[in-house]
C-alpha positions in Angstrom: 5.6 -4.0 -12.5 4.7 -2.6 -15.8 6.6 0.3 -17.4 5.7 2.6 -20.0 7.1 5.4 -22.2 6.2 9.0 -21.7 7.1 11.9 -24.1 9.0 15.0 -22.9 11.3 17.0 -24.5 15.1 16.3 -24.6 16.1 19.3 -22.5 13.4 18.1 -19.7 14.6 14.4 -20.0 18.3 15.4 -19.7 17.6 17.7 -16.5 15.6 15.0 -15.0 18.4 12.4 -15.8 20.9 14.6 -14.5 19.0 15.2 -11.2 18.3 11.3 -10.9 22.1 10.5 -11.3 23.2 13.3 -8.7 20.8 11.5 -6.3 22.0 8.1 -7.2 18.6 6.9 -8.5 17.4 5.7 -11.7 15.2 8.0 -13.7 12.2 6.0 -12.7 12.8 6.2 -8.9 13.4 9.9 -9.3 9.9 10.5 -11.2 8.3 8.5 -8.4 10.0 10.8 -5.7 8.8 13.8 -7.6 5.2 12.2 -7.9 5.3 11.7 -4.1 6.6 15.2 -3.3 3.6 16.5 -5.4 1.1 14.4 -3.6 2.6 15.4 -0.2 2.4 19.0 -1.4 -1.4 18.5 -2.1 -1.9 17.2 1.1 -0.4 19.8 3.2 -2.0 22.4 0.8 -5.6 20.8 1.8 -4.4 20.8 5.5 -3.4 24.5 5.2 -6.9 25.2 3.8 -8.9 23.3 6.4 -7.0 25.0 9.2 -7.3 28.4 7.7 -11.3 27.5 7.4 -11.4 26.6 11.0 -13.5 28.9 13.2 -11.3 30.8 15.7 -13.2 29.4 18.8 -12.6 25.9 17.6 -8.9 26.5 17.2 -8.9 28.2 20.7 -10.7 25.0 22.0 -8.1 22.7 20.3 -5.1 24.9 21.8 -6.5 24.6 25.3 -6.8 20.8 25.1 -3.3 20.4 23.6 -2.1 22.6 26.6 -3.8 20.2 29.0 -2.3 17.2 27.3 1.1 18.5 27.3 0.8 19.5 31.0 -0.3 15.9 31.7 2.8 14.6 29.7 5.2 16.9 31.7 3.5 15.8 35.0 3.8 12.0 34.1 7.5 12.5 32.9 8.3 14.2 36.3 6.6 11.1 38.2 8.8 8.7 36.3 11.9 10.6 36.8 11.1 10.9 40.6 10.5 7.1 40.7 13.7 6.4 38.9 15.6 8.5 41.2 14.2 6.8 44.1 14.8 3.2 42.8 18.4 4.1 41.6 
């Protein structure tokens, strides 16, 4: 892996080094985790925006379908339990 140098003020560098050390990480690993967290926050923000922009009717349809799938899963789990009880 190629490395590079970035310029930050000394106070920021010291804070980052202290955070990395407390987590048992190198400064590079800590910075990678911070970048990963920022990427995740951006994805979740985009998801929140997409859900907020979803028409209410589509959300209601999704909720109804999710309820049907959940009911089917519970029914299947009950059938499995009954078979296991009979076999045991």
